[in-house]
N, C-alpha and C positions, 0 to 999 in steps of 0.2 A: 288532550292533545303534543301542549306544552312539556309535559311530563316527556311524553316519545321523544320528541324533536331533541331533548338536551341531552336525554339518551344516546339518539344518535349520532346525533356530532356530539360528541364529548367520543366515542367512537375512534372518528375522523384521526382527533387529533391524539388517542394513547396504539396508535400505528406504531412505535417505535426500529419496530424489526424490518417495517417496510422501506421504512428511510436509511437507516443506520448501517441494517443490516443489507443491505441490497449488495450483489455478491456480481461479479466480472470475472470467475472464474471460468475458466476456459473458451477465454475469448480470443482470439489471433492474438490482440498487444497485448499480453500476459504470459510472464515465460511460470509456466503453471508445475506444479514438486510432483505430478502425480498418483497425491494422495488425494482421497476422497474429498468433495467440496464439503466446507462447510456453511453451514446454510440455519438462519436466521426463520422463523416461522414470522409470519405479519404484525406479530402480536407483542412478542417477546425478542429482544437484539441480543449475542449475543455476542459478545468482539472478537475476531479474530485478525490476524497476521497475517493468516495467507494471502499469494497473490490472489486478488482480482480483490478483494476486500477494502471495504475501508479502514482509514488508518487508524488503529481503536487509540482514547483517550488514553491518556498519561502524563499524571502534572511529576513536573520533574525534580527531585532533589534540593532545585534553589526557587518551587516554589512555582514557576512559570509551568504553561502548558505545551505541552509534545506538537500540540496540534499549529498553535500560535510561531513554530521557528522553522516548518515549511513556504522551503522560496514559491513564486510565481509559477513558475518552468516543472522539474523533473528535481529531483531533490533525493543527495542519497546520505541517508542517516547510521554513520557512522560510528556506534557504541563501542570500538576497541578507542576510537579516539587516535587511529596512527595506520592505518589501511593503507595501499599504497592508491590510488586514484586513478593518479597520472595515467593508463591507458584506456582508463574509460573514463577519463573528462572529453581527451583527446576524441574519441571515437563520436560524443556529444558533441563536438567541439565540430568534427568534419559532417556528419549532419545536419548541422546548423541548431540544434534545440538544446534549450536551454537548459542547466545541468548546474546546480547548487548542493556544495557541500558542506554536510555541519555533524562537525566531529564531538561529540557527546561520552563523556564517561559518565553516565549514569545507571548507577546498577536496576533504578523503577521503570525508566524505560525500557532496558534489556530485558527486562522480566517480559511485560507489556509485550514486546516484541517477539523474545523466543529465536530472537537472532544478535548475531552483529553488525551488519547492513543490512539496507530495506533501503528500495530504491521504489520511490513514488510519481504516480502520473499527479498531473500538472490539478488532475480531478480531485488529490489525497485518495486516488486508492493504489495500492500494492502493488506495482511491475513484478518486483522483483522481490528472491531475502536469501540472503547464507546465509553464514559464518568467514565463508573467505572469497573474493570478490574470483568472477565461475574465469572458465581456460578462454571461454569464446566470451567474452565481451564483446566481441562484435556482433554478435549473431544476439544477444541479451539486448543490446542499443538499437540496432535494426527493429527488435519484434517489439519491445516496447513504445517506439514512436509511429507501430506503423508501415515503417516503409526498407519489409516483408512477407512474400504475401505467403505464407505455409498451408497447407491442408490444411492444420490443425495447430492449436494452443503447442508448441516443443514446450519437452518437458525438459530443461537445461541446469543441471547442477554443478557445481565448483568439483 
């Protein structure tokens, strides 16, 4: 009986796919890309940087973890190091939502994330990503902060 209990109990802690692979893809507060949704099974975690997924782990060139740079509110990672984010920052200010900008030129993080710009929600799930800021950044901000009530999650591209 003890052996059975040990096996059953261990299975609870071997479900990385359930915890790390949980995705909010298709949520009305995530800007979907119109691509197939990435999903982990409940045991195996498949890192993804698609909108709705939890930010994948990446060690930066200087030894820090990418997760350690995320702010307590929304965080925009700028892997180009120089995106013109003023309009996006102003849109967050108008809504009253906190936004941190993290500018990095780090090839490792860029490879893991797959895009130059990456907007995280406060729960460290990807809200939006792209290589350029979207033309309609107001809609992105209103969507990811829950200030818009679309019939379904919008597909917002740059």
